[in-house]
RODOTI-614520 format. One record per residue (C-alpha): residue number from 1; x, y, z; chain. Coordinates in nm, 2 decimals. Layout:
// residues N
PT  num      c1      c2      c3  cadena
PT  NUM       X       Y       Z       A
...
END
This chain:
// residues 125
PT  num      c1      c2      c3  cadena
PT    1    0.26   -2.03   -2.59       A
PT    2   -0.01   -2.06   -2.33       A
PT    3    0.12   -2.06   -1.98       A
PT    4   -0.02   -2.07   -1.63       A
PT    5    0.24   -2.00   -1.36       A
PT    6    0.16   -2.03   -0.99       A
PT    7    0.35   -1.86   -0.71       A
PT    8    0.31   -1.78   -0.35       A
PT    9    0.33   -2.12   -0.19       A
PT   10    0.55   -2.19    0.11       A
PT   11    0.55   -2.32    0.47       A
PT   12    0.33   -2.18    0.74       A
PT   13    0.20   -2.28    1.08       A
PT   14   -0.15   -2.38    1.14       A
PT   15   -0.38   -2.08    1.16       A
PT   16   -0.16   -1.88    0.93       A
PT   17   -0.23   -1.73    0.58       A
PT   18   -0.09   -1.75    0.23       A
PT   19   -0.19   -1.59   -0.09       A
PT   20   -0.14   -1.79   -0.41       A
PT   21   -0.12   -1.62   -0.75       A
PT   22   -0.16   -1.77   -1.10       A
PT   23   -0.03   -1.56   -1.39       A
PT   24   -0.17   -1.64   -1.73       A
PT   25   -0.01   -1.57   -2.07       A
PT   26   -0.07   -1.66   -2.43       A
PT   27   -0.45   -1.66   -2.39       A
PT   28   -0.74   -1.42   -2.37       A
PT   29   -0.77   -1.44   -1.99       A
PT   30   -1.11   -1.28   -1.96       A
PT   31   -1.26   -1.56   -2.17       A
PT   32   -1.17   -1.83   -1.92       A
PT   33   -1.32   -1.94   -1.60       A
PT   34   -1.04   -2.01   -1.36       A
PT   35   -1.01   -2.28   -1.09       A
PT   36   -0.77   -2.39   -0.81       A
PT   37   -0.71   -2.76   -0.74       A
PT   38   -0.48   -2.93   -0.49       A
PT   39   -0.32   -3.27   -0.47       A
PT   40   -0.18   -3.41   -0.14       A
PT   41    0.07   -3.70   -0.14       A
PT   42   -0.11   -4.03   -0.22       A
PT   43   -0.44   -3.86   -0.30       A
PT   44   -0.62   -3.76   -0.61       A
PT   45   -0.63   -3.40   -0.73       A
PT   46   -0.93   -3.23   -0.58       A
PT   47   -1.13   -2.91   -0.65       A
PT   48   -1.07   -2.61   -0.42       A
PT   49   -1.23   -2.30   -0.58       A
PT   50   -1.34   -2.15   -0.91       A
PT   51   -1.43   -1.80   -1.04       A
PT   52   -1.61   -1.72   -1.36       A
PT   53   -1.48   -1.50   -1.64       A
PT   54   -1.60   -1.17   -1.50       A
PT   55   -1.52   -1.25   -1.14       A
PT   56   -1.88   -1.20   -1.02       A
PT   57   -1.95   -1.56   -0.92       A
PT   58   -1.74   -1.80   -0.72       A
PT   59   -1.77   -2.16   -0.59       A
PT   60   -1.58   -2.34   -0.32       A
PT   61   -1.53   -2.69   -0.19       A
PT   62   -1.69   -2.74    0.15       A
PT   63   -1.35   -2.80    0.31       A
PT   64   -1.23   -2.45    0.24       A
PT   65   -1.55   -2.25    0.25       A
PT   66   -1.52   -1.95    0.48       A
PT   67   -1.14   -1.98    0.49       A
PT   68   -1.03   -1.94    0.13       A
PT   69   -1.12   -1.66   -0.12       A
PT   70   -1.07   -1.68   -0.50       A
PT   71   -1.06   -1.36   -0.70       A
PT   72   -0.92   -1.24   -1.02       A
PT   73   -0.78   -0.93   -1.19       A
PT   74   -0.84   -0.94   -1.56       A
PT   75   -0.62   -0.64   -1.61       A
PT   76   -0.33   -0.84   -1.48       A
PT   77   -0.43   -1.18   -1.63       A
PT   78   -0.40   -1.32   -1.28       A
PT   79   -0.62   -1.52   -1.04       A
PT   80   -0.55   -1.54   -0.67       A
PT   81   -0.63   -1.77   -0.39       A
PT   82   -0.63   -1.61   -0.04       A
PT   83   -0.60   -1.88    0.22       A
PT   84   -0.66   -1.80    0.58       A
PT   85   -0.69   -2.02    0.89       A
PT   86   -0.48   -2.28    0.73       A
PT   87   -0.48   -2.63    0.86       A
PT   88   -0.23   -2.92    0.83       A
PT   89   -0.48   -3.10    0.60       A
PT   90   -0.45   -2.81    0.35       A
PT   91   -0.09   -2.93    0.28       A
PT   92   -0.07   -3.01   -0.09       A
PT   93    0.05   -2.89   -0.43       A
PT   94   -0.19   -2.63   -0.55       A
PT   95   -0.26   -2.59   -0.93       A
PT   96   -0.45   -2.33   -1.12       A
PT   97   -0.65   -2.43   -1.43       A
PT   98   -0.84   -2.26   -1.70       A
PT   99   -1.17   -2.35   -1.88       A
PT  100   -1.34   -2.19   -2.17       A
PT  101   -1.57   -2.47   -2.28       A
PT  102   -1.82   -2.52   -2.00       A
PT  103   -2.13   -2.29   -1.96       A
PT  104   -2.12   -2.36   -1.58       A
PT  105   -1.85   -2.33   -1.31       A
PT  106   -1.65   -2.64   -1.36       A
PT  107   -1.54   -2.84   -1.05       A
PT  108   -1.40   -3.16   -1.21       A
PT  109   -1.04   -3.21   -1.33       A
PT  110   -1.16   -3.33   -1.67       A
PT  111   -1.34   -3.00   -1.74       A
PT  112   -1.03   -2.80   -1.74       A
PT  113   -0.79   -2.80   -2.04       A
PT  114   -0.51   -2.58   -1.92       A
PT  115   -0.30   -2.64   -1.61       A
PT  116   -0.01   -2.48   -1.42       A
PT  117    0.28   -2.68   -1.28       A
PT  118    0.17   -2.61   -0.92       A
PT  119    0.31   -2.46   -0.60       A
PT  120    0.37   -2.64   -0.27       A
PT  121    0.18   -2.54    0.04       A
PT  122    0.29   -2.69    0.37       A
PT  123    0.10   -2.63    0.69       A
PT  124    0.26   -2.75    1.01       A
PT  125    0.07   -2.81    1.34       A
END
């Protein structure tokens, strides 16, 4: 059974940091590009960051560039999202996703086939 399980969410004050983790099981992790998306109340799910299979290339949404870092450990089947300088507008449910179909870094929801349930991040001002 394929599973993506996020953890590490929580409540933090503006300017603080959190590190999210996404543990994958039931799949050959190193064959998948991995992405992080987020969905705030009343808004559509939006792309945050992605990392390719070998971890050597990453891509970020403009809104998080310079503050968030995505990286992966293929020996642990885990992808991480280090979030620094958090802002209230970062408040959302964060989901990880896996893609093995596209030859490029995918940034659209529809390009990912596998999704985790999400973890809540709340940033207070």
